[in-house]
C-alpha positions as CSV (number, residue, x, y, z in Angstrom):
1,X,5.0,-16.3,29.0
2,X,8.7,-15.7,28.6
3,X,8.6,-17.6,25.3
4,X,5.8,-15.2,24.2
5,X,7.9,-12.1,25.0
6,X,10.9,-13.7,23.3
7,X,8.8,-14.2,20.2
8,X,7.7,-10.6,20.1
9,X,11.2,-9.4,20.8
10,X,12.6,-11.4,17.9
11,X,10.1,-9.8,15.6
12,X,10.9,-6.4,16.9
13,X,14.6,-7.0,16.4
14,X,13.9,-7.5,12.7
15,X,11.6,-4.5,12.6
16,X,14.4,-2.5,14.1
17,X,16.9,-3.7,11.5
18,X,14.6,-2.9,8.7
19,X,14.1,0.7,10.0
20,X,17.8,1.1,10.4
21,X,18.3,0.1,6.7
22,X,15.6,2.5,5.6
23,X,17.4,5.2,7.5
24,X,20.6,4.4,5.8
25,X,18.9,4.6,2.4
26,X,17.4,8.0,3.3
27,X,20.8,9.2,4.3
28,X,22.3,8.0,1.0
29,X,19.5,9.6,-1.0
30,X,19.9,12.9,0.8
31,X,23.4,13.2,-0.7
32,X,23.3,15.3,-3.9
33,X,26.0,13.1,-5.5
34,X,23.1,10.8,-6.4
35,X,21.3,11.1,-9.7
36,X,17.5,10.8,-10.1
37,X,18.1,7.3,-11.3
38,X,20.1,6.4,-8.2
39,X,17.4,7.7,-6.0
40,X,14.7,5.8,-7.9
41,X,16.6,2.6,-7.2
42,X,17.0,3.5,-3.5
43,X,13.2,4.2,-3.4
44,X,12.5,0.7,-4.7
45,X,14.3,-0.9,-1.8
46,X,12.6,1.5,0.7
47,X,9.2,0.4,-0.7
48,X,10.0,-3.3,-0.2
49,X,11.3,-2.7,3.3
50,X,8.1,-0.8,4.2
51,X,6.0,-3.7,3.0
52,X,8.1,-6.0,5.2
53,X,7.3,-3.9,8.2
54,X,3.6,-4.5,7.6
55,X,4.1,-8.3,7.1
56,X,6.0,-8.6,10.3
57,X,3.4,-6.8,12.4
58,X,0.6,-8.9,10.8
59,X,2.3,-12.3,10.9
60,X,3.9,-12.4,14.3
61,X,1.9,-14.7,16.5
62,X,2.2,-16.9,19.6
63,X,-0.4,-19.7,20.0
64,X,-2.5,-18.0,17.3
65,X,-2.5,-14.7,19.1
66,X,-1.4,-11.6,17.2
67,X,1.4,-9.9,19.1
68,X,2.3,-6.7,17.2
69,X,-1.0,-5.5,15.8
70,X,-1.9,-3.5,19.0
71,X,-4.6,-6.0,20.0
72,X,-2.5,-8.1,22.4
73,X,-3.2,-7.6,26.1
74,X,-3.1,-10.4,28.6
75,X,-2.9,-11.1,32.4
76,X,-0.6,-13.7,33.8
77,X,-0.6,-15.3,37.2
78,X,2.9,-15.1,38.6
79,X,2.6,-15.9,42.2
80,X,1.4,-18.6,44.6
81,X,-1.6,-16.6,45.9
82,X,-4.7,-14.9,44.6
83,X,-4.3,-11.5,43.0
84,X,-0.6,-12.0,42.2
85,X,-1.0,-11.1,38.5
86,X,1.0,-9.4,35.8
87,X,-0.7,-7.6,32.9
88,X,1.2,-7.2,29.6
89,X,0.2,-5.2,26.6
90,X,2.1,-4.8,23.3
91,X,1.6,-1.6,21.3
92,X,0.9,-1.7,17.5
93,X,4.2,-2.0,15.7
94,X,2.8,-1.9,12.2
95,X,4.1,0.7,9.7
96,X,1.0,2.8,10.1
97,X,1.4,3.1,13.8
98,X,5.2,3.8,13.4
99,X,4.4,6.5,10.9
100,X,6.7,4.7,8.4
101,X,4.2,5.3,5.5
102,X,2.4,8.4,4.3
103,X,-0.1,9.2,1.7
104,X,1.4,9.2,-1.8
105,X,-1.4,10.7,-3.8
106,X,-4.6,12.4,-2.6
107,X,-6.4,12.4,-6.0
108,X,-5.9,11.6,-9.6
109,X,-6.9,14.2,-12.1
110,X,-9.9,13.2,-14.2
111,X,-11.5,14.7,-17.3
112,X,-15.2,15.1,-17.9
113,X,-18.2,17.5,-17.8
114,X,-20.5,18.5,-15.0
115,X,-23.7,16.6,-15.0
116,X,-27.1,18.1,-14.4
117,X,-28.6,17.1,-11.0
118,X,-25.2,16.2,-9.5
119,X,-23.8,17.9,-6.5
120,X,-20.0,18.4,-6.4
121,X,-17.9,19.1,-3.4
122,X,-15.0,21.6,-3.8
123,X,-11.8,20.9,-2.0
124,X,-9.5,23.9,-1.5
125,X,-5.9,23.2,-0.7
126,X,-2.3,23.8,-1.7
127,X,-0.5,20.6,-2.7
128,X,2.7,21.5,-0.9
129,X,0.7,21.7,2.3
130,X,-0.8,18.2,2.0
131,X,2.3,16.2,2.8
132,X,5.7,16.8,4.2
133,X,8.0,14.8,6.6
134,X,9.8,13.0,3.8
135,X,6.8,12.1,1.6
136,X,6.0,12.8,-2.0
137,X,3.7,15.8,-2.5
138,X,2.3,14.1,-5.6
139,X,-1.2,15.4,-5.6
140,X,-3.1,14.8,-8.9
141,X,-4.1,18.5,-9.2
142,X,-0.8,20.2,-8.2
143,X,-1.1,23.4,-6.2
144,X,-4.8,23.4,-6.9
145,X,-7.1,25.9,-5.2
146,X,-10.3,24.2,-6.4
147,X,-10.9,20.5,-7.2
148,X,-14.3,18.9,-7.6
149,X,-15.4,15.7,-6.1
150,X,-18.5,14.1,-7.5
151,X,-21.2,11.9,-5.9
152,X,-19.0,8.8,-6.3
153,X,-16.1,10.4,-4.5
154,X,-14.0,10.9,-7.6
155,X,-11.9,14.0,-7.8
156,X,-12.3,16.1,-11.0
157,X,-10.0,19.0,-12.0
158,X,-11.6,22.3,-12.8
159,X,-10.3,23.2,-16.3
160,X,-11.0,25.1,-19.5
161,X,-9.3,24.7,-22.9
162,X,-7.0,22.1,-21.5
163,X,-5.8,24.2,-18.7
164,X,-6.2,23.2,-15.1
165,X,-7.1,26.1,-12.9
166,X,-4.5,26.5,-10.1
167,X,-5.4,30.0,-8.9
168,X,-4.5,30.1,-5.2
169,X,-6.0,33.5,-4.4
170,X,-9.1,34.0,-6.5
171,X,-12.1,31.9,-7.4
172,X,-12.3,30.3,-10.9
173,X,-14.0,32.8,-13.2
174,X,-15.3,30.5,-15.8
175,X,-15.6,26.8,-16.7
176,X,-16.1,25.7,-20.3
177,X,-17.4,29.3,-21.0
178,X,-19.6,29.0,-17.9
179,X,-19.8,31.7,-15.3
180,X,-19.0,30.9,-11.7
181,X,-20.8,32.9,-9.0
182,X,-20.3,32.6,-5.2
183,X,-23.9,32.4,-4.0
184,X,-22.9,31.9,-0.3
185,X,-19.7,31.4,1.7
186,X,-19.8,27.7,1.0
187,X,-21.5,27.4,-2.4
188,X,-20.5,28.1,-6.0
189,X,-23.0,27.9,-8.9
190,X,-22.1,27.3,-12.5
191,X,-24.4,29.0,-15.0
192,X,-24.5,28.8,-18.8
193,X,-22.4,25.7,-18.7
194,X,-22.7,22.8,-21.2
195,X,-24.3,21.0,-18.2
196,X,-25.3,22.9,-15.1
197,X,-24.5,21.8,-11.6
198,X,-23.8,23.2,-8.2
199,X,-20.9,22.7,-5.8
200,X,-20.2,23.3,-2.2
201,X,-16.9,24.9,-1.1
202,X,-14.8,23.5,1.6
203,X,-13.2,26.1,3.8
204,X,-9.9,24.2,4.3
205,X,-8.3,20.8,4.0
206,X,-5.9,19.3,6.6
207,X,-3.0,17.0,6.1
208,X,-2.6,13.7,7.8
209,X,-0.6,10.5,8.0
210,X,-2.2,7.4,6.6
211,X,-1.4,3.7,7.1
212,X,1.2,2.0,4.8
213,X,-1.4,-0.1,3.0
214,X,-2.9,3.1,1.5
215,X,0.4,4.5,0.5
216,X,3.6,3.9,-1.5
217,X,5.8,4.3,1.6
218,X,8.5,6.7,2.6
219,X,9.5,8.9,-0.3
220,X,13.2,9.6,-0.8
221,X,13.1,10.5,-4.5
222,X,14.2,14.1,-3.9
223,X,17.0,15.4,-1.7
224,X,14.8,17.5,0.6
225,X,12.3,14.7,1.0
226,X,15.0,12.2,1.8
227,X,16.4,14.6,4.4
228,X,13.0,14.9,6.1
229,X,12.6,11.1,5.9
230,X,15.6,10.6,8.1
231,X,13.8,12.3,11.1
232,X,10.6,10.4,10.4
233,X,12.4,7.0,10.3
234,X,14.4,7.9,13.4
235,X,11.2,8.5,15.3
236,X,9.9,5.1,14.3
237,X,13.2,3.5,15.5
238,X,12.8,5.3,18.8
239,X,9.3,3.9,19.2
240,X,10.4,0.3,18.5
241,X,13.3,0.7,20.9
242,X,11.0,1.9,23.6
243,X,8.7,-1.1,23.1
244,X,11.7,-3.5,23.1
245,X,12.9,-1.9,26.4
246,X,9.5,-2.4,27.9
247,X,9.3,-6.1,26.9
248,X,12.9,-6.5,28.2
249,X,12.0,-5.1,31.5
250,X,9.0,-7.5,31.8
251,X,11.2,-10.4,30.9
252,X,13.7,-9.4,33.5
253,X,10.9,-9.1,36.1
254,X,9.7,-12.6,35.2
255,X,13.1,-14.0,35.5
256,X,13.5,-12.6,39.0
257,X,9.9,-13.8,39.8
258,X,10.8,-17.3,38.7
259,X,14.0,-17.3,40.8
260,X,12.1,-16.0,43.8
261,X,9.4,-18.7,43.4
262,X,12.1,-21.3,43.1
263,X,13.7,-20.2,46.3
264,X,10.3,-20.1,48.0
265,X,9.5,-23.6,46.9
266,X,12.9,-24.9,48.0
267,X,12.5,-23.2,51.4
268,X,9.0,-24.6,51.7
269,X,10.1,-28.1,50.9
270,X,12.9,-27.8,53.5
271,X,10.5,-26.5,56.1
272,X,8.1,-29.3,55.4
273,X,10.9,-31.9,55.7
274,X,11.9,-30.5,59.1
275,X,8.3,-30.6,60.4
276,X,7.9,-34.1,59.2
277,X,11.2,-35.1,61.0
278,X,9.9,-33.5,64.2
279,X,6.6,-35.4,63.9
280,X,8.5,-38.6,63.4
281,X,10.6,-38.0,66.5
282,X,7.5,-37.3,68.6
283,X,5.8,-40.5,67.4
284,X,8.9,-42.5,68.1
285,X,9.2,-41.1,71.6
């Protein structure tokens, strides 16, 4: 069991080192003496390091058991009697759990026409509210108030004459010379359009952190984003440190348990020897 803990600890040591390097890069990027080109190069290293975090969490195993994916939980017998057990669980140390990666893009802008018979969902949001904490607010329809999502889940920008509507306070008034009327609090109907369709309106959209596999990693391409990323990465470092402390405490406990069992075994052997000597003396007498 000690070997298992040492394996996990070794992997977490590398995870800790990677996060420290990411923090160093974020600190460098937050310095305005850097150019956009400098920050782009720093971002490349951050992306590679973020991928390494995921690799470590997925690939760290002991006897074919994943240790750092959050699935490991085991009970070990550590005493000489029934019920003398020790349970150990290791938290998920992947980039998603550590919040080391965030959504890079919510939707790509697409061109096209409304199709008759299709239902479109309208998402209402402000791009700058979608992401923060050191991530790129790179939404396809920037600062969009209305964006359409078709039956296949694809986002479509509401536009006319090549202009994307980004009105944050009022509904879109026309679409390709079509009139838009709010028929209910959650519905908008397009009339006189090239192709008619109806949409439902979402009241709000919420932001959220996604796992690293769905993202491009921590974003430090701008000074403000890099500054926020420092706090984000530090939080991940603190999480890893706490897990390492927990595993270290378990290992220390096991070391003391082993020493205690060794002493008990030695005393038991000595007692057995004395009893055997007494029995021999009685037989000889």
